[in-house]
C-alpha positions as CSV (number, residue, x, y, z in Angstrom):
1,M,-61.8,-31.3,-18.3
2,I,-62.3,-27.9,-16.8
3,M,-60.3,-25.1,-18.3
4,K,-58.6,-22.5,-16.4
5,T,-60.0,-19.1,-18.4
6,A,-59.3,-15.5,-18.0
7,I,-61.0,-13.0,-19.8
8,L,-58.8,-10.1,-20.5
9,I,-60.4,-6.3,-20.6
10,C,-58.6,-2.9,-20.3
11,N,-60.9,-1.2,-18.2
12,N,-60.6,-0.3,-14.4
13,F,-63.6,-0.9,-13.5
14,S,-64.2,2.8,-11.9
15,V,-67.9,3.1,-13.1
16,L,-70.8,0.1,-13.3
17,G,-71.9,0.2,-16.8
18,G,-72.9,-2.3,-19.5
19,E,-69.5,-3.4,-20.4
20,E,-68.5,-3.9,-17.4
21,R,-71.7,-5.8,-16.4
22,F,-71.2,-8.0,-19.5
23,A,-67.3,-8.9,-18.7
24,M,-68.8,-9.9,-15.2
25,D,-71.5,-12.0,-16.0
26,L,-69.2,-13.6,-18.6
27,A,-66.3,-14.9,-15.7
28,R,-69.6,-15.9,-13.8
29,A,-70.9,-18.1,-16.3
30,L,-67.1,-19.5,-17.4
31,N,-65.8,-20.0,-13.8
32,A,-63.2,-17.3,-15.3
33,D,-60.8,-14.6,-13.8
34,I,-61.1,-11.1,-14.8
35,I,-57.6,-9.2,-15.4
36,V,-57.6,-5.9,-15.5
37,P,-55.1,-2.8,-15.3
38,S,-56.9,-2.4,-11.5
39,F,-59.9,-1.8,-9.9
40,N,-62.7,-0.1,-7.7
41,K,-63.6,-2.3,-5.2
42,D,-66.9,-0.9,-4.3
43,I,-67.9,-0.6,-7.6
44,I,-67.8,-4.4,-7.9
45,K,-69.4,-5.0,-5.0
46,T,-72.7,-3.1,-6.4
47,Y,-73.1,-6.5,-9.1
48,D,-70.8,-8.7,-6.9
49,P,-72.0,-8.6,-3.2
50,N,-71.0,-12.1,-2.4
51,N,-67.2,-12.1,-4.0
52,E,-68.0,-14.9,-6.5
53,I,-65.8,-13.5,-9.1
54,Q,-62.2,-13.2,-9.1
55,F,-60.5,-10.3,-10.4
56,V,-56.9,-10.1,-11.0
57,S,-55.4,-6.5,-11.0
58,L,-52.1,-5.5,-12.8
59,N,-51.7,-2.5,-10.8
60,K,-52.0,-0.2,-13.5
61,H,-53.3,2.9,-13.7
62,L,-54.7,3.9,-17.5
63,P,-54.2,7.2,-19.0
64,S,-56.4,9.3,-20.5
65,E,-57.3,8.7,-24.5
66,P,-54.9,8.7,-26.8
67,L,-52.5,7.5,-24.4
68,K,-54.5,5.1,-22.8
69,Q,-54.5,3.1,-25.9
70,L,-50.5,2.8,-26.5
71,Y,-50.9,1.9,-22.8
72,G,-53.1,-0.8,-22.4
73,M,-51.8,-1.9,-26.2
74,W,-48.3,-2.2,-24.4
75,I,-49.5,-3.7,-21.3
76,Y,-51.4,-6.8,-22.5
77,S,-48.7,-7.9,-25.0
78,R,-46.5,-8.3,-22.3
79,L,-48.6,-10.7,-20.4
80,K,-47.4,-14.0,-19.1
81,L,-50.3,-16.0,-18.6
82,D,-50.7,-19.1,-16.6
83,Y,-54.3,-20.1,-18.6
84,D,-56.0,-22.5,-20.5
85,F,-58.1,-20.3,-22.9
86,L,-58.3,-16.3,-22.8
87,I,-61.1,-14.2,-24.0
88,A,-60.4,-10.6,-24.7
89,L,-62.8,-8.3,-24.8
90,D,-61.4,-4.9,-26.4
91,D,-58.9,-3.8,-29.0
92,M,-56.0,-3.3,-26.1
93,S,-56.4,-6.5,-24.5
94,V,-56.4,-8.3,-27.6
95,H,-52.7,-7.9,-27.9
96,A,-52.3,-10.7,-25.5
97,L,-53.8,-13.0,-28.1
98,N,-51.8,-15.1,-30.8
99,S,-51.1,-18.2,-32.2
100,N,-50.0,-19.7,-29.0
101,N,-52.9,-19.9,-27.0
102,K,-56.0,-21.0,-27.2
103,H,-58.6,-17.7,-27.7
104,L,-61.4,-15.4,-28.3
105,Y,-61.9,-12.1,-29.0
106,Y,-65.1,-11.9,-28.0
107,V,-66.1,-8.1,-29.6
108,V,-68.4,-6.0,-28.0
109,T,-67.2,-3.5,-31.1
110,P,-64.5,-2.4,-33.3
111,R,-63.8,0.7,-31.7
112,K,-65.9,3.6,-33.1
113,A,-63.6,6.8,-33.1
114,F,-61.4,4.5,-36.0
115,Y,-64.1,2.9,-37.9
116,E,-67.9,3.8,-38.4
117,M,-67.8,6.7,-36.4
118,Y,-64.4,8.2,-37.8
119,Y,-66.3,11.0,-39.6
120,Y,-68.3,11.8,-36.7
121,T,-65.5,12.0,-33.8
122,L,-63.7,14.2,-35.6
123,S,-66.8,16.7,-36.4
124,K,-66.5,18.0,-32.6
125,Y,-62.9,19.0,-32.8
126,S,-61.0,22.0,-33.9
127,L,-59.2,22.2,-37.2
128,F,-55.5,21.2,-35.6
129,K,-57.3,18.6,-33.5
130,K,-58.9,16.6,-36.6
131,I,-55.7,16.8,-38.4
132,V,-53.8,15.7,-35.1
133,F,-56.2,13.0,-34.2
134,G,-56.9,11.8,-37.8
135,L,-53.2,11.2,-38.4
136,V,-53.4,9.2,-34.7
137,F,-57.0,7.3,-35.6
138,N,-55.8,6.4,-38.9
139,L,-52.2,5.1,-37.6
140,F,-54.3,2.9,-34.7
141,S,-56.7,1.4,-37.1
142,M,-53.7,-0.1,-39.8
143,Y,-52.1,-1.4,-36.8
144,D,-55.4,-2.9,-35.3
145,R,-56.5,-4.6,-38.6
146,Y,-52.8,-5.7,-39.2
147,Y,-52.5,-7.2,-35.4
148,V,-56.1,-8.6,-35.4
149,K,-56.1,-10.5,-38.9
150,K,-52.4,-12.1,-38.0
151,N,-53.2,-13.1,-34.7
152,V,-56.5,-13.7,-33.9
153,K,-58.3,-16.9,-34.9
154,N,-61.7,-16.9,-33.3
155,F,-64.3,-14.0,-33.1
156,V,-67.8,-13.8,-30.8
157,C,-69.9,-10.5,-30.7
158,I,-72.5,-9.4,-28.9
159,S,-75.3,-8.3,-31.9
160,H,-75.7,-8.9,-35.6
161,T,-74.9,-5.1,-35.6
162,V,-71.1,-5.9,-34.6
163,R,-71.2,-8.8,-36.4
164,N,-71.7,-6.9,-39.4
165,R,-68.6,-4.2,-38.2
166,I,-66.7,-6.8,-37.7
167,C,-67.0,-7.9,-41.5
168,K,-66.1,-4.6,-42.9
169,T,-63.4,-3.8,-40.9
170,Y,-61.8,-7.2,-40.7
171,Q,-63.1,-9.1,-43.5
172,R,-63.9,-12.0,-40.9
173,D,-67.0,-13.6,-40.0
174,A,-68.1,-14.1,-36.4
175,T,-70.4,-15.9,-33.9
176,V,-73.4,-13.9,-32.3
177,I,-73.4,-14.8,-29.0
178,Y,-76.2,-11.9,-27.1
179,P,-75.0,-10.1,-23.1
180,P,-77.4,-11.6,-20.8
181,V,-80.2,-10.1,-18.6
182,H,-81.1,-12.0,-14.9
183,T,-84.8,-11.7,-15.9
184,E,-85.2,-13.5,-12.6
185,K,-84.4,-10.2,-10.7
186,F,-86.7,-7.9,-12.2
187,V,-90.1,-7.5,-11.4
188,N,-93.6,-5.6,-12.7
189,K,-95.0,-3.4,-10.2
190,S,-98.0,-0.8,-10.8
191,S,-96.5,2.7,-12.4
192,K,-95.8,5.7,-11.0
193,G,-95.9,7.7,-14.0
194,Y,-92.0,8.5,-14.8
195,W,-89.8,7.5,-17.5
196,L,-86.9,6.2,-17.3
197,H,-83.2,6.0,-18.6
198,I,-80.2,4.2,-17.7
199,G,-76.4,4.9,-18.6
200,R,-73.3,7.1,-18.8
201,I,-74.1,10.9,-19.7
202,D,-71.8,10.8,-23.1
203,K,-71.4,11.5,-26.5
204,W,-72.9,8.3,-27.6
205,K,-75.9,8.3,-26.0
206,R,-78.0,11.5,-26.9
207,V,-79.4,12.2,-23.7
208,N,-80.3,15.8,-24.8
209,L,-82.9,14.1,-26.9
210,Q,-84.6,12.8,-24.1
211,V,-84.1,16.4,-22.0
212,E,-85.4,18.5,-24.7
213,A,-88.6,15.7,-25.4
214,F,-89.8,16.4,-21.6
215,R,-89.1,19.9,-21.6
216,Q,-92.4,19.8,-24.1
217,M,-93.7,17.6,-21.7
218,P,-93.8,19.6,-18.1
219,D,-96.5,16.9,-16.8
220,I,-94.3,13.9,-17.4
221,K,-91.4,13.0,-15.3
222,L,-88.1,11.4,-16.7
223,I,-85.4,9.8,-14.7
224,I,-81.8,9.7,-16.0
225,V,-79.6,7.4,-13.9
226,G,-75.6,7.2,-14.8
227,K,-72.5,9.5,-14.6
228,V,-71.7,12.5,-16.0
229,Y,-69.1,13.0,-18.3
230,P,-67.5,16.8,-17.6
231,N,-68.5,17.7,-21.4
232,Y,-72.0,17.0,-21.0
233,E,-72.9,18.9,-17.6
234,H,-74.6,21.4,-19.3
235,I,-77.6,19.3,-20.0
236,V,-77.9,18.5,-16.3
237,K,-77.1,22.1,-15.1
238,N,-79.9,23.4,-17.7
239,K,-82.8,20.5,-17.4
240,P,-86.5,21.3,-16.8
241,S,-88.0,20.7,-13.3
242,N,-89.1,17.6,-14.3
243,V,-86.2,16.0,-15.4
244,T,-84.2,14.2,-12.5
245,F,-80.6,13.1,-12.9
246,L,-79.1,10.4,-10.4
247,N,-75.7,9.3,-9.6
248,N,-74.6,5.9,-9.2
249,V,-77.5,3.7,-7.1
250,T,-77.6,0.3,-5.9
251,E,-78.7,-2.9,-7.5
252,E,-81.6,-2.6,-5.3
253,E,-82.9,0.8,-6.1
254,L,-81.9,0.3,-9.8
255,I,-84.5,-2.7,-10.0
256,K,-86.8,-0.8,-7.9
257,L,-86.8,2.1,-10.6
258,Y,-87.3,-0.6,-13.4
259,S,-90.6,-1.9,-11.6
260,E,-91.9,1.4,-11.1
261,C,-91.5,3.1,-14.5
262,E,-94.3,3.7,-17.1
263,G,-91.8,2.8,-19.7
264,Y,-87.7,3.2,-20.8
265,I,-86.1,5.5,-23.1
266,A,-83.3,5.0,-25.4
267,T,-81.6,7.0,-27.4
268,S,-78.1,6.0,-28.1
269,L,-76.0,6.5,-31.4
270,D,-76.2,3.3,-33.3
271,E,-75.7,1.3,-30.3
272,D,-73.6,-2.0,-30.2
273,F,-76.3,-4.2,-28.0
274,G,-78.2,-2.3,-25.5
275,I,-78.7,-4.0,-22.1
276,S,-80.9,-1.5,-20.2
277,P,-84.2,-2.0,-22.7
278,I,-83.8,-5.5,-21.7
279,E,-84.1,-5.1,-18.1
280,A,-86.4,-3.0,-18.3
281,M,-88.6,-5.5,-20.7
282,S,-87.9,-7.7,-18.0
283,S,-89.6,-5.8,-15.6
284,G,-92.8,-5.8,-18.4
285,K,-92.2,-2.2,-19.1
286,P,-92.2,-0.9,-22.8
287,V,-89.1,0.3,-24.7
288,I,-89.0,4.0,-26.9
289,A,-86.0,3.2,-28.8
290,T,-83.9,5.2,-31.6
291,K,-84.5,2.4,-34.6
292,E,-80.9,1.6,-35.2
293,G,-77.8,-0.4,-34.1
294,G,-78.6,-3.2,-31.4
295,H,-82.1,-1.6,-30.8
296,L,-83.6,-3.5,-33.6
297,E,-82.6,-6.9,-32.6
298,T,-84.0,-6.6,-29.5
299,V,-87.6,-4.2,-29.4
300,I,-89.9,-5.6,-31.2
301,D,-91.7,-1.9,-32.8
302,G,-95.5,-2.0,-31.7
303,H,-95.2,-5.2,-29.6
304,T,-92.7,-4.4,-26.9
305,G,-92.2,-0.8,-27.2
306,I,-91.8,1.9,-30.2
307,L,-89.2,2.5,-32.5
308,V,-88.2,6.1,-33.5
309,S,-86.1,8.5,-35.4
310,P,-83.9,10.3,-33.3
311,N,-85.8,13.8,-33.2
312,V,-87.5,14.7,-30.4
313,E,-90.9,15.0,-32.3
314,E,-91.1,11.4,-32.6
315,I,-90.3,10.2,-29.1
316,I,-92.5,12.9,-27.7
317,K,-95.7,11.3,-29.8
318,A,-94.7,7.8,-28.8
319,V,-94.4,9.2,-24.8
320,K,-98.1,10.0,-25.9
321,I,-98.8,7.1,-27.3
322,I,-97.8,4.8,-24.4
323,N,-98.6,6.9,-21.4
324,G,-100.9,5.9,-19.4
325,S,-101.6,2.2,-21.1
326,S,-97.9,0.8,-20.4
327,D,-99.6,-2.4,-19.1
328,K,-100.5,-4.0,-22.2
329,Y,-97.0,-4.4,-23.0
330,K,-96.1,-6.4,-20.1
331,D,-96.8,-9.7,-21.4
332,E,-95.0,-9.7,-24.4
333,C,-92.1,-7.4,-23.2
334,Q,-91.4,-10.3,-20.5
335,K,-91.5,-12.8,-23.2
336,Q,-89.2,-11.1,-25.1
337,A,-86.8,-10.5,-22.5
338,L,-86.3,-14.1,-22.2
339,K,-84.7,-14.8,-25.2
340,F,-81.7,-13.1,-23.4
341,D,-81.7,-14.5,-19.9
342,Y,-78.8,-15.4,-18.7
343,L,-78.9,-19.3,-18.4
344,K,-79.4,-19.3,-22.1
345,F,-76.2,-17.2,-22.9
346,K,-74.5,-19.3,-20.1
347,N,-75.5,-22.7,-22.3
348,N,-74.4,-21.1,-25.5
349,I,-71.0,-19.4,-24.1
350,T,-70.1,-22.6,-22.5
351,N,-70.8,-24.5,-25.3
352,L,-69.0,-22.6,-27.6
353,I,-66.0,-22.6,-25.4
354,F,-65.8,-26.5,-25.0
355,N,-65.5,-27.0,-28.8
356,K,-63.0,-24.4,-29.6
357,G,-61.1,-25.7,-26.6
């Protein structure tokens, strides 16, 4: 029997990043609808040019944090949905789950500001904001734990890193099903000598480490692709001439950038999983990544790239080791990427949903 399935995510799909791609691949694998507050058709078309995925808009505009959290919880708690199976992807849409519906909570990560990055997040604020936001975060985290423990029966997550966080946060176990990569789309071409990074420029990506490393390597180019958040525009303004920032690029342009780069650099703070390094490996390109979080589950040190501490000196050293000899990593990179292929993901999640259903 085919179950009518809905994927719930409190995201306006105004930019296309790893979370958005993951939700769309999940919908594609399960032939499910995606229920969102609203969405940008042009962004969706970038990854779904044939309109294969059905989006259901609630016609709601999300405010900025922390009001977004409250509003998102309120929206999804009031939904009346005619579906056989629900999958929530965040701590706002999870409020549509309860004991009366068949469901999964597919956890990308428990909200970092509430839990493992609580002190790090507060450290960025003034004393007054530390007091106010500290109180707000604590109230939210208390309610989040209460609601999830009471209403959520089944957990899945995107990595063992996140599985450990779920155990600490909710004292529950979760099945790990890694997000997918369409490995067949990526190709390997001769390197044009530049290094690459894909991702939003925000507080979690630590792109400043990459920029400063390449400032000290003026003869090697770095291309960074992604939306620059307002508080990080100074990084772009003060970049050296060998670092190029691009905003949104097409899927074809992205694949070309991967195929012709020398290697990929990932410096995210305790990355939940990290899809871009796997896309790079699918292209036969080595990855330099910080040795923390999901990178430890995807990058094989010395074989598909190099794991480094999050400091400029180690990034420079790793770049110089790989630069000019990235071809020797090709076969092992592509072999590793196949472990995260879309067809494997589809098989795993379909079997799980069938068993839960």
